[in-house]
C-alpha positions, 0 to 999 in steps of 0.5 A, a space after each residue: 102899410 105906410 112903410 111899404 108905400 114910402 119907397 117910390 118904387 113900391 108905391 109905383 108898383 101899387 099904383 100900376 097894380 091898382 090900375 090894372 089888377 091881375 097882371 103879372 109881376 114882370 108886366 107890372 115892373 116893365 120900365 122901372 130899372 130895378 134888379 129882379 132880386 130888388 123887385 122880389 123883395 118889394 113884392 114881398 114888402 107889399 104882400 106882407 103889408 097887406 096891399 096885394 095878393 099874389 097867386 102863382 100860375 106856372 112860372 108867372 105871379 099875378 098881382 091883385 090889390 086888396 082894395 076891399 081890405 084896405 079900404 075897410 082897414 084904412 077908410 079914405 087913406 089910400 086915395 090920397 097917397 096914390 093921387 099924390 104918387 101919381 103927381 110924382 110920377 108923370 108916367 103913371 096911369 091915372 086911377 079913375 074910380 078905383 077908390 071908394 069915397 068916404 060918406 063923411 
């Protein structure tokens, strides 16, 4: 999972997916100057890492974050990573209340 998030493009894609679940790959990648073939590879890596799920609807692929799975497997880990990613990407939308806080 950490390897998947170590790439700035993948981190931004995950941030966008977490901020607005259910959008298509094309909408989430809008504005990123990355070739489609490279984006396909990024989506594959994120899917294999368990960070997102993808559903096929005709020609579109909808992305949904696997928040519950990630929070259960790695409690408290994703929130700081996403916040750091937001600090490095000024164009990113804020992620308000998307992650459960740990009770500890």
